[in-house]
C-alpha positions, 0 to 999 in steps of 0.5 A: 495452496493458501496459508490457512493461519495467516492473512494480508491486508491491503489498504487502498485497492482499485484497478491498478497497484492495489488489485495486482498486490492483492492478486499476488498476496492472495496465491499465498494468504487470505486477503482483506481489501480496504477501500472507501467505496465498495466499487473499488474492491468488489470485482477484485474480492470476486476475481480471487475468489473465482480463482479459489483464493479467499478475499474479505472487502471492507469499506474503510476510510482510512483518514478516520480513527473509528473507520480503521479501527472497525475495519480491523475488528471486523477482520478479527471476527470474520470467517476465515480470518478470526484467530488468524495472524497478520502476515502482511499489511500494505498501505497503498493509499494516495490523495492523488495529484489533486491537479497541477496547481501554482502554490498561491492557488492552493487551499488549505483544503489541499493540504489537509487533503494530502496529510490526511490520506498519506501521514494520517492514514498511514498513522492510524493503519499502523497503529491497528496493524503493527500490534498484530504484526508483532504478535506474528513475529514467532510463528509467521512464515515470513517476517511480518511486513508493512509496505507503504507506497511512496512516489517520486514526491516523496523525495523530490518536491516539483513545482506546482506539486506542493500539496502532493510533495507535503503529504508524501514526504510526511509518509516517507518520514513515518515509514522511516521512523517505524522501520528503526523502531520495529525492524529490531522487534522483527517486522519488516517496515519498507517504503517504495518510491514509485518514480514512474507513471503506472500502467493502469486503466486511468493512465492507458491513453497517457503517452509516456517516455515517447511511447516506448514499449514497457515505458509505463511501470506495471502494477504486476512488477510492483506487486512482485517487488512487494512480495519480494520485500515480504519474503526477504530474510530478517538478515537482509531487510530493505527499508526502501526501494525505487521503481521505475521503468528501464527508459525513465529518466531519473 
């Protein structure tokens, strides 16, 4: 049975990791799904509701302050969420690779897009989520949690992916800073380095790791680890994890 007095919010949902994380957390909490387009969350909301859970989708542009603040205000008024505490907030938004592009062919728009979806979006999301997570510290069934999805580019800038690396490095730095500030206050902040191609509809035709079984990272496996991070005891918080298939070179 879902916990009635707390909920989770996931920013950046779609057919891959966001869906798996939403389904995982919906087993314990009502969930709020944030995405720029309703097409990204509509089927997931229905899937959760049909399974007996509770879900709310809100069209949100995380790069815009007024959009993020409006989404959190809507949550506080929605039936089944009003008066509830925030137990977990997951920032799963990415600007994408933006294409493999030599640096001298990039534009300032490429840079702005990477910075908007990564550090700026996380900044705005965290500004709204963290006060609510702090309020939940005394009574939440698990330590209130902010989880941030990163990538290989969070720690290694590859050739031809300069814009992607800039955004991911900055997002990781912000997550580290938030962890050092909010861990002592009882809020668990964790950053996940996803060092692999994720097995989602868009990548089904990709040959990865020579086509080895489980050579792509399962989004359900990511969701399991996010749930594990959320349920960690406060005496043993993990600030950063890295996930990759058994056969991935690193």
